[in-house]
C-alpha positions as CSV (number, residue, x, y, z in Angstrom):
1,M,124.3,136.1,89.7
2,A,121.2,135.6,87.6
3,A,119.0,136.1,90.7
4,R,120.9,139.2,91.8
5,R,120.6,140.7,88.3
6,S,116.9,139.9,88.1
7,A,116.4,141.6,91.5
8,I,118.3,144.7,90.3
9,L,116.4,144.9,87.0
10,F,113.1,144.5,88.9
11,S,113.9,147.2,91.4
12,R,115.0,149.6,88.6
13,S,111.9,148.8,86.5
14,C,109.7,149.5,89.6
15,A,111.5,152.8,90.1
16,T,111.0,153.8,86.4
17,R,107.4,152.7,86.5
18,S,106.7,154.7,89.7
19,S,108.5,157.8,88.3
20,S,106.6,157.6,85.0
21,L,103.3,157.3,86.8
22,T,104.2,160.2,89.0
23,L,105.1,162.3,85.9
24,L,101.7,161.4,84.3
25,D,99.8,162.3,87.5
26,C,101.6,165.6,87.7
27,L,100.8,166.4,84.1
28,A,97.2,165.5,84.7
29,S,97.0,167.7,87.8
30,G,98.9,170.7,86.2
31,D,101.7,170.7,88.8
32,S,104.7,171.9,86.7
33,S,107.4,171.8,89.4
34,A,106.5,168.3,90.4
35,A,106.4,167.4,86.7
36,V,109.9,168.6,86.2
37,S,111.2,166.6,89.2
38,A,109.4,163.5,88.0
39,A,110.8,163.9,84.5
40,R,114.4,164.2,85.8
41,L,113.9,161.1,87.9
42,A,112.4,159.1,85.1
43,F,115.2,160.2,82.7
44,S,117.9,159.2,85.2
45,T,116.3,155.8,85.9
46,S,115.5,154.9,82.3
47,S,119.0,155.8,81.1
48,S,120.6,153.4,83.6
49,S,118.3,150.4,83.4
50,S,116.2,148.3,80.9
51,V,112.4,148.7,81.4
52,Q,110.2,145.6,81.3
53,P,107.7,145.5,78.4
54,Q,104.7,145.0,80.7
55,I,105.5,148.3,82.5
56,Q,105.3,150.2,79.2
57,V,102.0,148.4,78.4
58,E,100.5,149.4,81.7
59,S,101.7,153.0,81.2
60,R,100.1,153.1,77.8
61,E,96.9,151.6,79.2
62,F,97.0,154.2,81.9
63,L,97.4,157.0,79.4
64,S,94.8,155.5,77.0
65,S,92.2,156.1,79.8
66,K,93.6,159.6,80.5
67,P,92.4,161.5,77.4
68,K,88.8,160.6,77.9
69,G,88.9,161.7,81.6
70,C,90.7,164.9,80.7
71,L,88.3,165.7,77.9
72,A,85.4,165.0,80.2
73,S,86.9,167.4,82.8
74,G,87.8,170.1,80.3
75,D,91.6,169.8,80.6
76,S,92.6,169.8,77.0
77,S,96.4,170.2,77.6
78,A,96.5,167.0,79.7
79,A,94.6,165.2,77.0
80,V,97.1,166.4,74.4
81,S,100.1,165.3,76.5
82,A,98.5,161.8,77.0
83,A,97.8,161.5,73.3
84,A,101.4,162.5,72.5
85,F,102.7,159.8,74.8
86,L,100.6,157.2,73.1
87,S,102.0,158.1,69.8
88,A,105.6,158.4,71.0
89,K,108.3,156.1,69.5
90,P,112.0,155.6,70.4
91,K,114.8,157.1,68.4
92,G,116.0,154.1,66.5
93,R,113.1,152.3,64.9
94,R,110.1,154.3,66.1
95,A,109.2,158.0,65.9
96,C,107.9,160.0,68.9
97,H,104.7,161.9,68.0
98,L,104.7,164.4,70.8
99,D,102.9,167.8,70.6
100,T,105.8,169.8,72.2
101,L,104.3,173.1,71.3
102,A,101.1,172.4,73.2
103,L,103.1,171.1,76.1
104,V,105.3,174.2,76.1
105,R,102.3,176.5,76.0
106,R,100.7,174.6,78.8
107,L,103.8,174.9,80.9
108,E,104.0,178.6,80.1
109,G,100.4,178.9,81.1
110,Q,101.3,177.4,84.4
111,G,103.7,180.2,85.0
112,L,107.0,178.7,83.8
113,P,109.5,180.6,81.6
114,S,109.8,179.6,78.0
115,K,113.3,178.1,78.2
116,Q,112.4,176.1,81.3
117,A,109.2,174.9,79.6
118,E,111.1,173.9,76.4
119,A,113.8,172.1,78.6
120,I,111.1,170.2,80.4
121,T,109.4,169.3,77.2
122,A,112.7,168.1,75.6
123,A,113.4,166.1,78.8
124,I,110.0,164.5,78.7
125,A,110.3,163.6,75.0
126,E,113.8,162.2,75.5
127,V,112.6,160.1,78.5
128,L,109.6,158.8,76.5
129,N,111.9,158.0,73.5
130,D,114.4,156.2,75.7
131,S,111.6,154.2,77.5
132,L,110.0,153.2,74.2
133,D,113.4,152.2,72.8
134,I,114.3,150.1,75.8
135,G,110.8,148.5,75.7
136,S,111.2,147.7,72.0
137,Q,114.6,146.1,72.7
138,S,112.9,143.9,75.3
139,F,110.4,142.4,72.7
140,V,111.2,139.6,70.3
141,S,110.5,139.9,66.6
142,R,108.1,137.5,64.8
143,V,110.9,136.1,62.7
144,E,112.9,135.3,65.7
145,M,109.8,133.8,67.3
146,Q,109.2,131.7,64.2
147,K,112.8,130.7,64.2
148,A,112.7,129.7,67.9
149,E,109.5,127.7,67.2
150,M,111.2,126.0,64.3
151,V,114.2,125.2,66.4
152,Q,111.9,123.9,69.2
153,E,110.0,121.8,66.6
154,A,113.2,120.4,65.2
155,N,114.5,119.7,68.7
156,F,111.1,118.1,69.6
157,G,111.2,116.0,66.4
158,K,114.8,115.0,67.2
159,F,113.8,114.1,70.7
160,K,110.8,112.2,69.5
161,S,113.0,110.2,67.0
162,E,115.5,109.6,69.7
163,V,112.8,108.4,72.0
164,K,111.4,106.2,69.3
165,N,114.8,104.8,68.5
166,S,115.4,104.2,72.2
167,Q,112.1,102.4,72.5
168,E,112.8,100.3,69.4
169,H,116.3,99.5,70.8
170,H,115.0,98.6,74.2
171,F,112.2,96.6,72.6
172,S,114.7,94.7,70.5
173,L,116.9,94.1,73.5
174,L,113.8,93.0,75.5
175,Q,112.9,90.6,72.6
176,R,116.5,89.2,72.5
177,E,116.5,88.8,76.3
178,T,113.1,87.2,76.2
179,E,114.2,84.8,73.5
180,K,117.4,84.0,75.4
181,L,115.4,83.4,78.5
182,R,113.0,81.2,76.6
183,V,115.9,79.1,75.2
184,D,117.4,78.9,78.7
185,I,114.0,77.8,80.1
186,D,113.6,75.1,77.4
187,K,117.1,73.9,78.0
188,L,116.5,73.8,81.7
189,Q,113.2,72.0,81.2
190,S,114.9,69.4,79.0
191,E,117.7,68.9,81.6
192,L,115.1,68.6,84.3
193,R,113.1,66.1,82.3
194,S,116.1,64.0,81.5
195,L,117.2,64.1,85.2
196,L,113.7,63.2,86.3
197,Q,113.7,60.3,83.9
198,R,117.1,59.1,85.2
199,E,116.0,59.4,88.8
200,T,112.7,57.7,88.0
201,E,114.5,54.8,86.3
202,K,116.9,54.5,89.2
203,F,114.1,54.6,91.7
204,R,112.3,51.9,89.6
205,V,115.4,49.7,89.6
206,D,115.8,50.2,93.4
207,L,112.2,49.5,93.9
208,D,112.4,46.2,91.9
209,K,115.5,45.2,93.8
210,L,113.8,46.0,97.1
211,R,110.7,44.1,96.0
212,S,112.8,41.0,95.0
213,E,114.7,41.2,98.3
214,S,111.4,41.6,100.2
215,R,110.0,38.6,98.3
216,Y,113.0,36.5,99.1
217,E,112.8,37.4,102.7
218,I,109.1,36.7,102.8
219,D,109.6,33.3,101.1
220,K,112.4,32.5,103.5
221,V,110.3,33.5,106.5
222,T,107.3,31.6,105.0
223,A,109.4,28.5,104.4
224,G,110.7,28.6,108.0
225,Q,107.3,29.2,109.4
226,R,105.9,26.3,107.2
227,L,108.7,24.0,108.5
228,D,108.0,25.0,112.0
229,L,104.3,24.5,111.4
230,N,104.8,21.0,110.0
231,L,107.0,20.1,112.9
232,E,104.5,21.4,115.3
233,R,101.8,19.6,113.5
234,G,103.7,16.3,113.7
235,R,104.4,16.8,117.3
236,M,100.8,17.6,118.0
237,R,99.8,14.5,116.0
238,D,102.1,12.3,118.1
239,E,100.8,13.9,121.3
240,L,97.2,13.2,120.1
241,A,98.1,9.6,119.3
242,N,99.7,9.2,122.7
243,Q,96.6,10.8,124.3
244,N,94.3,8.5,122.3
245,A,96.3,5.5,123.5
246,E,96.2,6.6,127.1
247,T,92.5,7.3,126.8
248,T,91.9,3.9,125.3
249,N,93.9,2.3,128.2
250,L,91.9,4.3,130.7
251,T,88.7,3.3,129.0
252,N,89.6,-0.4,129.1
253,K,90.6,-0.1,132.8
254,L,87.3,1.7,133.5
255,D,85.4,-1.1,131.7
256,K,87.2,-3.7,133.7
257,E,86.5,-2.0,136.9
258,I,82.9,-1.5,136.0
259,H,82.6,-5.2,135.2
260,T,84.3,-6.1,138.4
261,L,82.0,-3.8,140.4
262,R,79.0,-5.1,138.6
263,A,80.0,-8.8,139.3
264,H,80.7,-7.8,142.9
265,L,77.3,-6.1,143.1
266,E,75.6,-9.2,141.7
267,T,77.3,-11.4,144.2
268,T,76.4,-9.1,147.0
269,K,72.8,-8.9,145.8
270,Y,72.6,-12.7,145.7
271,D,74.0,-12.9,149.2
272,I,71.6,-10.3,150.5
273,V,68.6,-12.1,148.9
274,K,69.8,-15.4,150.3
275,W,70.2,-13.9,153.8
276,C,66.8,-12.2,153.5
277,V,65.1,-15.4,152.5
278,A,66.8,-17.3,155.3
279,T,65.8,-14.5,157.7
280,L,62.2,-14.7,156.6
281,V,62.2,-18.5,156.8
282,A,63.6,-18.3,160.3
283,L,61.1,-15.6,161.3
284,S,58.3,-17.6,159.8
285,S,59.4,-20.7,161.7
286,A,59.7,-18.8,164.9
287,G,56.2,-17.3,164.4
288,I,54.7,-20.6,163.6
289,A,56.3,-22.1,166.7
290,V,55.0,-19.2,168.8
291,L,51.5,-19.7,167.4
292,R,51.6,-23.4,168.2
293,I,52.8,-22.7,171.7
294,M,50.0,-20.2,172.2
295,M,47.5,-22.5,170.9
């Protein structure tokens, strides 16, 4: 609904603006019939709609440039009409300063009857008054502007205080949550420290127990190994003694055999020498006998 209403107001304001500009152009050109039609259109449009303030400002700016051009071109009646529009005011709070006599005379000079010229002038004055009245209703007074500014400042101050209170509240909540979290962390650290101490003590006890068991097993194995080693050493000592006895017996036997062989060799050597000497004596006897025979 708001968009539709804005569109309707915009279209009506555009129509009023175009009709007003058409009326001003007709007055500047001196076309009385076209001025009458434009005045009727502007009156019908302005009576059924609210004109935007910027349209009135643009129309007044347009007319403020008209008197100079009209004076420069020598058209005094158009300059008077433009000046009258600039000084026009609505019915309620403003007065419309319009030179109706000059406008009537100008229209009569264009060939219009007096009644028709007066009717056109009255219509133009009424249209201008209605347009200015509607434009003045669209503006805001300074008091209302200051009141709106004060309300906005109050609302802004209230919003600022609410934001500040909210920030303080959130900050206090954050501090409480942080303190609570710190307490929980300290509690958790103490619990973890105590748990770690208990686990460390338990591990130390288990380690001592395992160490004692390991030492017992090592001592047991060492004692068994020592016993086996002593037994093996005694067995090796006995074997060495037996081997020494056997070696001694073998040595004695070898000595006996060596003495026996040596005695046998001495006997054999004596027999060989005896036989050699006997052989030599026999050979010598035979040689001597042969020599005697040959001699």
